[in-house]
C-alpha positions in Angstrom: 127.6 90.7 91.3 124.7 88.8 93.2 122.0 91.5 93.1 119.8 92.2 90.3 116.1 93.0 89.4 113.9 90.7 87.5 110.8 92.7 86.5 108.1 90.4 85.2 105.8 92.5 83.0 102.6 91.4 81.3 98.8 91.8 81.3 96.9 90.2 84.2 96.9 86.4 84.5 99.9 85.7 82.4 101.7 84.0 85.3 103.7 86.9 86.9 103.1 86.2 90.5 103.2 82.5 90.1 106.4 82.5 88.3 107.9 85.1 90.7 107.2 82.8 93.6 108.9 79.9 91.7 111.9 82.1 91.2 112.0 83.1 94.8 111.8 79.5 95.8 114.8 78.7 93.7 116.9 81.6 94.9 116.0 80.6 98.4 117.0 77.1 98.1 120.3 78.2 96.6 121.0 80.4 99.6 120.6 83.6 97.4 118.9 86.6 99.2 115.7 87.4 97.2 112.5 89.0 97.7 109.2 89.2 95.7 107.8 92.9 95.7 104.3 93.1 94.2 102.5 96.2 93.5 99.2 95.0 94.7 100.6 94.0 98.0 102.5 97.4 98.4 99.5 99.5 97.3 96.5 97.7 99.1 93.7 100.3 99.4 95.8 103.3 98.1 94.3 105.5 95.5 97.5 106.8 93.7 97.7 107.0 89.8 99.1 103.9 88.2 102.2 105.7 86.9 103.1 107.0 90.4 102.5 103.6 91.8 105.1 102.1 89.6 107.7 104.8 90.2 107.2 104.3 94.0 107.5 100.6 93.5 110.6 101.1 91.6 112.1 103.1 94.5 111.4 100.3 96.9 112.9 97.8 94.5 116.1 99.9 94.2 116.4 100.0 98.1 116.2 96.1 98.4 118.5 95.7 95.5 121.1 98.1 97.1 120.9 96.0 100.2 122.1 92.9 98.0 118.8 91.2 97.4 117.8 89.7 94.0 114.4 91.5 93.6 111.6 89.9 91.6 108.8 92.2 90.6 105.6 90.7 89.2 103.9 93.9 88.0 101.6 94.7 85.0 103.5 97.9 84.8 101.4 99.0 81.9 103.3 102.2 80.7 106.3 101.4 78.5 108.0 104.8 78.9 108.0 104.3 82.7 109.5 100.7 82.4 112.2 102.1 80.2 112.9 104.9 82.6 113.2 102.5 85.5 115.5 100.2 83.6 117.7 103.1 82.6 118.2 104.4 86.2 118.4 100.9 87.9 121.4 100.9 90.2 122.0 97.1 89.4 121.4 94.8 86.4 117.7 95.0 85.3 116.0 92.3 83.2 112.6 93.1 81.7 110.9 89.8 81.3 107.8 90.0 79.2 105.1 87.2 80.0 102.4 86.7 77.5 99.9 84.0 76.7 97.2 83.5 74.2 94.0 85.5 75.0 91.9 82.3 75.4 94.2 80.9 78.1 94.4 84.4 79.9 90.7 84.8 79.9 90.0 81.4 81.2 92.3 82.2 84.2 90.5 85.5 85.0 88.0 84.7 87.8 86.8 88.2 88.2 87.6 91.8 87.2 87.1 95.2 88.7 87.3 98.5 87.0 91.1 99.1 87.9 92.0 95.7 86.6 90.1 96.2 83.3 91.6 99.7 83.0 95.2 98.3 83.5 94.8 95.8 80.9 93.3 98.2 78.5 96.2 100.7 78.7 98.9 98.0 78.8 101.7 98.7 76.4 103.9 95.7 75.2 107.6 96.2 75.6 109.4 97.1 72.4 112.7 95.3 73.4 112.2 93.2 76.4 115.2 91.1 77.5 113.2 87.9 77.3 109.6 86.8 76.2 108.0 83.9 77.5 104.6 82.6 76.4 103.3 81.0 79.5 100.6 79.0 77.7 103.5 76.9 76.2 105.4 76.2 79.3 104.9 74.9 82.9 105.7 77.3 85.7 108.9 75.6 86.6 110.0 75.6 83.0 109.3 79.4 83.0 111.3 79.9 85.9 114.3 77.9 84.6 114.3 79.7 81.3 114.5 83.0 83.2 117.3 81.7 85.6 119.1 80.4 82.6 118.9 83.6 80.8 119.9 85.8 83.7 122.9 83.6 84.7 124.2 83.8 81.1 123.9 87.4 81.0 124.9 88.4 84.5 128.4 86.8 84.1 129.1 89.4 81.5 129.0 92.1 84.1 
């Protein structure tokens, strides 16, 4: 099986988008069809409740995964129950990767905040049983991507 979903979850500025781009670069260099789908790109200037945004994003992700893509989703996805539901109904293998870092590092990375971003951080619920947890303050971007790729490769072969 060549298609699966890598859902990168974590608070703002934990490295989700940066690592997603690095993963996409790796897959592209290895001739594997992949795409990065970010909620903030899909929902520019759209006022939809956060819970609905994530459900819509999941449906878009499922469409691409059904077309054979490895879909990389860097999204805060603050509500645990919605992430669990998405994983449960995923049509392809789904990997929830929790990215975290110490608060000092995360706050240093934050250049500005708006009310929506502050709200999302405030309501964020840590995953109870992520497939993998990475502290991005302890690893470089390339190392984080390699950890994820190694984990996925090891666990996708069982399918």
